[in-house]
C-alpha positions in Angstrom: -13.6 -27.8 -16.0 -14.2 -26.2 -12.6 -13.5 -22.5 -12.9 -12.2 -20.3 -10.1 -9.8 -22.8 -8.6 -6.6 -21.5 -7.0 -3.8 -23.6 -8.4 -3.6 -22.6 -12.0 -0.1 -21.1 -12.0 2.7 -22.4 -9.8 6.3 -21.9 -10.8 6.2 -19.5 -13.8 9.7 -18.2 -12.9 11.0 -21.5 -14.4 9.6 -20.4 -17.8 11.4 -17.1 -17.7 14.6 -18.9 -16.8 14.2 -21.2 -19.8 13.8 -18.1 -21.9 17.0 -16.5 -20.5 16.2 -13.9 -17.8 17.9 -11.0 -19.6 17.2 -12.0 -23.2 16.5 -9.5 -25.9 12.7 -9.8 -25.5 12.7 -9.0 -21.7 15.3 -6.3 -22.1 13.4 -4.6 -24.9 10.1 -4.7 -22.9 11.9 -3.3 -19.8 13.4 -0.6 -21.9 9.9 0.5 -23.1 8.6 0.5 -19.5 11.6 2.5 -18.2 11.3 5.0 -21.0 7.8 5.9 -19.8 9.2 6.9 -16.4 10.9 10.0 -17.9 7.8 11.9 -19.1 6.0 10.6 -16.0 8.5 12.4 -13.8 8.0 15.5 -16.0 4.3 15.6 -15.5 4.4 14.9 -11.7 7.1 17.3 -10.8 6.9 20.1 -13.3 5.0 22.1 -10.7 8.4 22.9 -9.2 9.0 25.2 -12.1 5.5 26.0 -13.4 4.4 26.8 -9.9 7.5 28.7 -8.9 6.9 32.0 -7.1 9.5 34.5 -8.0 10.7 37.3 -5.8 8.2 40.2 -5.7 7.4 43.4 -3.8 4.3 45.5 -3.4 3.9 48.4 -5.9 3.2 51.9 -4.7 0.6 53.2 -7.1 1.4 56.5 -8.9 -1.9 58.1 -7.8 -1.0 57.4 -4.2 2.5 58.8 -4.7 1.0 62.0 -6.1 -1.7 62.4 -3.4 0.6 62.0 -0.5 3.0 64.6 -1.9 0.8 67.3 -0.4 1.9 66.0 3.0 5.4 67.2 2.4 8.5 65.1 2.1 7.3 61.5 2.2 8.9 58.1 1.4 7.7 54.5 1.0 9.0 51.2 2.2 7.8 48.3 0.1 7.1 44.8 1.5 5.7 41.7 -0.2 2.1 42.3 0.8 2.0 45.9 1.9 3.9 49.2 1.8 4.5 51.8 4.5 4.2 55.6 4.1 6.7 57.7 6.1 6.9 61.5 6.7 10.5 62.7 6.6 11.6 65.5 8.9 15.3 66.2 8.6 17.3 63.1 9.5 14.3 61.4 11.0 11.2 59.8 9.6 7.8 59.0 11.1 5.4 56.3 9.8 2.1 57.7 8.8 0.3 54.5 7.8 0.6 51.0 6.3 -1.4 50.1 3.2 -2.2 46.8 1.5 -1.2 46.0 -2.0 -3.1 46.6 -5.2 -0.4 45.4 -7.5 3.0 43.8 -7.4 6.4 43.9 -9.1 8.0 40.6 -9.9 11.6 39.8 -10.6 10.3 37.4 -13.3 6.9 38.1 -14.9 6.6 34.5 -16.1 5.7 32.8 -12.8 4.4 29.4 -13.3 -0.1 13.4 -12.8 0.8 9.9 -15.0 1.1 7.9 -11.8 -0.9 5.1 -13.5 1.9 4.7 -16.0 4.4 4.1 -13.2 2.3 1.7 -11.3 1.3 -0.4 -14.3 4.9 -0.4 -15.6 6.3 -1.5 -12.3 3.9 -4.5 -12.1 4.6 -5.4 -15.7 8.3 -5.2 -15.2 8.1 -7.6 -12.2 6.1 -10.2 -14.1 8.5 -10.7 -17.0 11.5 -11.7 -14.8 12.2 -14.6 -12.4 12.7 -14.0 -8.7 16.4 -13.4 -8.8 16.2 -10.8 -11.5 13.0 -8.9 -10.7 14.7 -7.1 -7.8 16.7 -5.1 -10.3 13.7 -3.6 -12.0 12.8 -1.2 -9.2 16.2 0.5 -8.9 16.4 0.6 -12.7 13.1 2.4 -12.8 14.2 5.0 -10.3 17.5 5.6 -12.0 15.5 6.4 -15.1 13.2 8.6 -12.9 16.3 10.5 -11.6 17.5 11.0 -15.2 14.0 12.5 -15.9 14.5 15.0 -13.0 17.8 16.1 -14.4 16.3 16.6 -17.9 13.4 18.5 -16.3 15.8 20.8 -14.5 17.3 21.7 -17.9 13.8 22.3 -19.4 13.1 24.6 -16.5 16.3 26.5 -17.0 15.8 27.0 -20.7 12.2 28.1 -20.3 12.6 30.2 -17.2 12.1 33.5 -19.0 9.4 32.2 -21.3 5.7 31.8 -20.6 5.0 28.6 -18.6 2.7 27.3 -21.3 5.6 26.7 -23.6 7.3 24.6 -20.9 4.2 22.5 -20.7 4.0 22.0 -24.5 7.7 21.0 -24.5 7.1 18.4 -21.8 4.0 17.0 -23.5 5.9 16.7 -26.8 8.4 14.4 -25.2 5.6 11.7 -24.8 4.6 11.5 -28.5 6.7 8.3 -28.9 4.3 6.5 -26.6 1.8 6.2 -29.5 4.0 3.4 -31.0 4.1 1.4 -27.8 0.6 0.0 -28.5 2.2 -2.3 -31.0 5.5 -2.8 -29.3 4.6 -3.6 -25.7 3.3 -7.1 -24.8 0.9 -8.2 -22.1 2.0 -9.9 -18.9 2.2 -13.7 -19.5 1.5 -14.3 -15.8 -1.6 -12.3 -15.9 -2.8 -14.0 -19.1 -2.3 -17.4 -17.6 -4.0 -16.5 -14.4 -7.0 -15.4 -16.3 -7.3 -18.4 -18.6 -6.0 -16.8 -21.8 -3.6 -19.6 -22.7 -3.4 -19.0 -26.4 -2.4 -15.4 -26.0 0.2 -16.3 -23.4 1.7 -19.0 -25.7 1.8 -16.5 -28.6 3.9 -14.1 -26.5 6.2 -16.9 -25.3 6.8 -18.0 -28.9 7.8 -14.4 -29.7 10.1 -14.3 -26.7 11.7 -17.6 -27.7 12.3 -16.3 -31.2 13.8 -13.1 -30.0 16.0 -14.8 -27.4 17.0 -17.6 -29.9 15.6 -20.3 -27.6 13.9 -23.6 -28.7 10.2 -23.0 -28.0 9.5 -26.7 -27.4 11.8 -26.6 -24.4 9.9 -23.5 -23.1 6.6 -25.2 -23.7 7.7 -28.2 -21.8 8.6 -26.1 -18.8 5.3 -24.2 -19.2 3.3 -27.4 -19.1 5.0 -28.3 -15.8 4.4 -24.8 -14.4 0.6 -24.6 -15.0 -2.3 -26.9 -14.6 -3.8 -27.7 -18.0 -7.2 -29.4 -18.1 -9.2 -30.7 -21.0 -12.3 -28.7 -21.7 -15.6 -30.5 -21.8 -16.6 -31.3 -25.4 -20.2 -30.3 -26.2 -22.2 -33.3 -27.4 -22.9 -31.6 -30.7 -19.2 -31.5 -31.5 -18.3 -34.9 -30.2 -19.3 -36.8 -33.4 -17.2 -34.4 -35.5 -14.1 -35.0 -33.3 -14.6 -38.7 -33.3 -14.8 -38.7 -37.2 -11.5 -36.7 -37.4 -9.7 -39.3 -35.2 -11.2 -42.2 -37.2 -10.2 -40.5 -40.5 -6.8 -39.2 -39.7 -5.8 -41.6 -37.0 -5.4 -38.8 -34.5 -5.9 -35.0 -34.0 -3.2 -32.7 -35.0 -1.2 -30.7 -32.4 -3.1 -27.4 -32.9 -6.5 -29.2 -32.5 -5.3 -31.0 -29.4 -4.0 -27.7 -28.0 -7.3 -26.0 -28.6 -9.0 -28.6 -26.4 -6.8 -27.6 -23.5 -7.4 -24.7 -21.1 -5.9 -23.4 -17.9 -7.6 -23.3 -14.6 -8.1 -19.7 -13.8 -7.5 -17.9 -10.5 -10.1 -16.0 -8.5 -10.2 -12.3 -9.1 -9.6 -10.6 -5.8 -10.9 -7.2 -4.5 -9.6 -5.0 -1.8 -12.4 -6.5 0.4 -10.9 -10.0 0.0 -7.5 -8.7 1.0 -8.8 -6.8 4.0 -10.8 -9.8 5.2 -7.6 -11.8 5.6 -6.0 -11.0 9.0 -2.3 -11.1 8.0 -2.8 -9.3 4.7 -5.0 -6.7 6.4 -2.2 -5.7 8.9 0.4 -5.8 6.2 -1.7 -3.6 3.9 -2.3 -1.0 6.6 1.4 -0.8 7.3 2.2 -0.5 3.6 -0.4 2.3 3.2 1.3 4.3 5.9 4.7 3.5 4.4 3.5 4.8 1.1 2.1 8.0 2.6 5.5 8.7 4.2 7.5 7.8 1.1 5.4 10.1 -1.1 5.1 12.9 1.4 8.8 12.9 2.2 10.0 12.5 -1.4 7.8 15.2 -3.0 8.2 17.4 0.1 12.0 17.4 -0.2 11.8 17.8 -3.9 9.6 20.8 -3.7 11.7 22.3 -0.9 14.8 22.0 -3.0 14.1 25.5 -4.5 14.3 26.9 -1.0 17.7 25.5 -0.2 20.9 27.4 -0.4 22.1 28.0 -3.9 20.6 28.1 -7.4 17.2 26.5 -7.6 17.9 24.8 -11.0 21.2 23.4 -9.8 19.6 22.2 -6.6 16.8 20.4 -8.5 19.4 18.9 -10.9 21.3 17.6 -7.9 18.1 16.2 -6.3 17.9 14.0 -9.5 21.6 13.1 -9.4 21.4 12.2 -5.7 18.8 9.6 -6.4 21.2 7.4 -8.4 23.6 6.2 -5.6 20.8 4.8 -3.5 19.5 2.8 -6.5 23.0 1.4 -7.2 23.3 0.3 -3.6 19.9 -1.2 -3.8 21.0 -3.3 -6.7 23.6 -4.9 -4.4 21.4 -5.2 -1.3 18.0 -6.5 -2.5 19.1 -10.1 -3.2 21.5 -10.1 -0.2 19.5 -8.8 2.7 16.1 -8.8 1.1 13.4 -6.2 0.4 12.3 -5.7 4.0 15.6 -4.9 5.5 16.7 -2.8 2.6 13.6 -0.7 3.0 14.1 -0.4 6.7 17.7 0.7 6.1 16.7 3.4 3.7 13.9 4.8 5.9 16.3 4.8 8.9 19.0 6.7 6.9 16.4 9.2 5.6 14.9 9.8 9.0 18.3 10.3 10.8 19.6 12.5 8.0 16.6 14.8 8.1 16.7 15.0 11.9 20.4 16.0 11.7 19.6 18.7 9.1 16.8 19.9 11.4 19.1 20.2 14.4 21.7 22.1 12.4 19.2 24.6 11.0 17.7 25.1 14.5 20.9 25.5 16.5 23.0 27.3 13.9 20.2 29.3 12.3 22.3 32.1 10.7 25.5 30.1 10.2 26.3 29.8 6.4 28.5 26.7 6.8 25.8 25.0 8.9 23.3 25.8 6.2 25.4 24.1 3.6 26.0 21.0 5.8 22.2 20.9 6.5 21.6 21.0 2.7 24.0 18.1 2.2 22.2 16.0 4.9 18.8 17.0 3.2 20.2 15.6 -0.1 21.3 12.4 1.7 17.8 12.1 3.1 16.4 12.7 -0.3 18.6 9.9 -1.8 17.6 7.5 1.0 13.9 8.2 0.7 14.3 7.6 -3.1 15.8 4.2 -2.2 12.8 3.6 0.2 10.4 4.6 -2.5 11.8 2.2 -5.1 11.7 -0.7 -2.5 8.0 0.1 -1.7 7.2 0.0 -5.4 9.0 -3.4 -5.6 7.7 -4.9 -2.3 4.1 -4.0 -2.5 3.2 -5.9 -5.7 5.3 -8.9 -4.6 3.2 -9.6 -1.5 -0.2 -9.6 -3.3 -1.7 -12.4 -5.5 -1.6 -12.0 -9.2 -5.2 -10.9 -9.9 -4.8 -8.2 -7.2 -1.2 -7.2 -7.8 -1.7 -4.2 -10.1 -4.8 -3.1 -8.1 -2.9 -3.5 -4.8 -0.1 -1.3 -6.2 -2.6 1.2 -7.6 -4.6 1.5 -4.4 -1.5 1.9 -2.3 -0.3 4.6 -4.7 -3.7 6.3 -4.4 -3.6 6.2 -0.6 -0.1 7.7 -0.8 -1.6 10.8 -2.5 -2.4 11.8 1.1 1.3 12.4 1.5 1.4 14.1 -1.9 -1.4 16.4 -0.8 0.3 17.3 2.4 3.8 17.7 0.9 3.3 21.2 -0.6 1.8 22.5 2.6 4.6 21.1 4.8 7.1 22.4 2.3 5.6 25.9 2.5 6.4 25.8 6.2 10.1 26.2 5.1 9.1 29.8 4.4 8.5 30.2 8.1 11.4 28.0 9.3 13.6 25.9 7.1 13.9 23.1 9.7 10.1 22.3 9.9 9.7 20.0 6.9 12.8 18.0 7.9 11.5 17.5 11.4 8.1 16.3 10.3 9.4 14.0 7.5 12.2 12.7 9.6 9.9 11.6 12.5 7.5 9.9 10.1 10.4 7.9 8.5 11.6 6.6 11.9 8.1 5.4 12.7 8.1 3.4 9.5 11.3 1.6 10.7 9.4 0.3 13.7 6.2 -0.7 11.8 8.1 -2.4 8.9 9.6 -5.0 11.4 6.1 -6.7 11.3 6.2 -7.3 7.5 7.2 -10.6 5.9 10.2 -11.0 3.4 9.2 -11.3 -0.2 12.6 -12.0 -1.8 12.6 -15.7 -1.0 9.4 -16.5 -2.8 7.8 -16.9 -6.2 5.3 -14.1 -6.9 2.1 -15.4 -5.2 -0.9 -16.4 -7.3 -3.4 -16.8 -4.5 -4.2 -15.5 -1.0 -3.4 -19.0 0.3 0.2 -18.6 -0.9 0.4 -15.2 0.9 -0.8 -16.9 4.1 2.0 -19.4 3.7 4.5 -16.6 3.6 3.1 -15.1 6.8 3.2 -18.5 8.6 6.8 -19.0 7.5 8.2 -15.5 7.8 10.0 -16.2 11.1 11.9 -19.1 9.5 13.1 -17.0 6.5 16.8 -16.2 6.6 19.6 -15.0 4.5 20.5 -18.4 3.3 17.3 -18.4 1.2 18.3 -15.3 -0.6 20.2 -15.6 -3.9 
């Protein structure tokens, strides 16, 4: 057999349809994947509470207080990083000097990443469902993520007056169940087939058929039509033995015949192969920027939630709740208008909402009502960017070939850390002016809207196995229309 050919797997979606798209096997595997998103959200965003800076003022040392008493009637005004010494004369006071801090008084003395789980889980979830069902895995993942944020806010509230180490221990304890997943979670059948591991793939499909109460022979028939099986070359030393079995028994049994079959494997791609392809190169660069914006905006707005009007625990809880509506809407839109336009819609809503919040905070700086309305628009922007984030997680692995899919998602996620690195710094600008983060994130979102128009639609296609299939998408992207969407 000639290895490295590029037509080993064609329509594997038909296999999952034969197994029932939402059977017990797929549903259980998806449950395990989604469950992992909760502790992942804890690990990634717990810094909102462990890194929280409580209110504090500069201490006036007792020795300084005693030494300045010789100057007469003196008083002190405490600031965050300094204190002023005043000489009091009657009803007036005169500043003598300003001194830097040596110690501080805090209102709360107990001031206080897993991304690989999310990326791998997203890819695995995509590959166990056919085209019409895989769109729902991304919103489901982010609904679970939002639930994780809500639970994290409760953790933060309970542990707010306790040393931050106990919060970290409680968060870590939540992940102990994952030890059992080694035996419960199965490998991607698509990945196994693309890499020539036919026996393992069939073993999982047999398990799925048993769980879903489907006749495996029907599934195997569909599988044989979906992949290219080729007889392996029989070594001359074993040829006589096989001929004797056929002469003795009249034929070889099913298992022996099956062991003589193998699957044509697909080339393993690297990021260099992807960037050498003109269309994939452009799409990749656009996606990398999109990821940076999604990550920066999402984490920036999440971190800034503690600076918004109202209780910081309630605000963080609401930032988790507000993620749910956009995911429910995405359920309805992804198979109707496609991934591309759903993503563009959410980035547009996020950008516009953040710009409106920025205008309100700038024009009506000291107006309490305007501050509340601006907070509402910030939460709308947060909900929309969550919708954008979930579509980016869905769209990115869909446009890459199988043997680069997880790497493509992982590299994109790694590039997005640029946004994650910048987010805390931009968020800290809220201490100077609350409108600054919204202005920066809003403008970046609107630029994504323009760039994403260049991208192809992925909802109308089987997950690509080869770069050649990706090129076909690119060549046909202008002819894709809503009638192709399910």
